[in-house]
N, C-alpha and C positions, 0 to 999 in steps of 0.2 A: 855622367858621374867622373869619369877620366879628370877631366878640367876642373871640377868640384874637389877632388882632391887634392891637386896638386895646388890649387889655390888656398885651400887651408891647410896644407903642408908647407906653403910660404909665406902663411901669415897673412894673405893677402883678402882684404878686406873686400865682399861683395854688398851691394845693397840690394836689397831684397825688394824685388817689384814687379808688377803682375805682367802676364803677357801681353803683348800687344794685339789688340783683334783686328784682323782684317779689316774690321770696318773704319778703321781710323788709319789706313795704313795704304797709300795709293800706290805704294808700288808692288803690291801682291798683285792687284789684278794686271799688272804690266808684265810683272813677270810671268803670269800665264798668256798673255799674248804674245810674246817671245818665243816662252816652249809651244805654242800650239803654229806659229807660224815657221819655227824650226822644225817641226814633225813632219810640217807641210813641204818642207823644202825639198825639192827635186834637181838632182839626182842627191841623197841625204851625203851630208860630208863623211869621206872616209879617210883623208889624212890627218894628220895633225897641225898644217897650217890651217884646211879646211876646218876643221872644228874649233881654231881659234878665229878665222876670218868671217865664216858665215854667221855666225851670232853677232858680231858687232855691224857687218852687213843688213841682217836683219833690225838690229838698235836702229840702225842709221834711218830706217827706212818707215820707222813707228812715228803716224803722225799724231801731231796735238790733238786734232781731233777724236782721233783713239783716246788717249791719256786724259783730257779735257774733264770727261763725264767723269772719271772716277777720282779727280782732285776735287770736284764740286761735291762729289755725293761725301768726300772725306774731311771739308770743310763742314758739311750739313752735322755729320756726325759729330765731330768736336764739339762746336758750338752747343748742340745738344748735350753732348756729355759736360761741357765747361758749366752749361747751365743746370742742372742735374745736381753735379758737383756744390756749386755754390748754395742750391735752394736745400741740399742734405747738411750742408754745412752751416746752415744761417743766415748765410750773407744775400 
């Protein structure tokens, strides 16, 4: 609400668009993987440098095999969405 007010007060136009579904965003499940690994990390990070370094370390250890299924799923949903949109618009 604060951001919308600031944008309106400063005459910044905003483009209305629907929220992005997690089905068409591969990054959402990857954030979940990162958070899960972070919760399981032992010992839990407790210093400022650990809070910065541990997520970067975990991020570097997430494999393509973990991520690829989400990319493939996203591609499937994106194609289905575009096909449905084309049918709806008469293309």
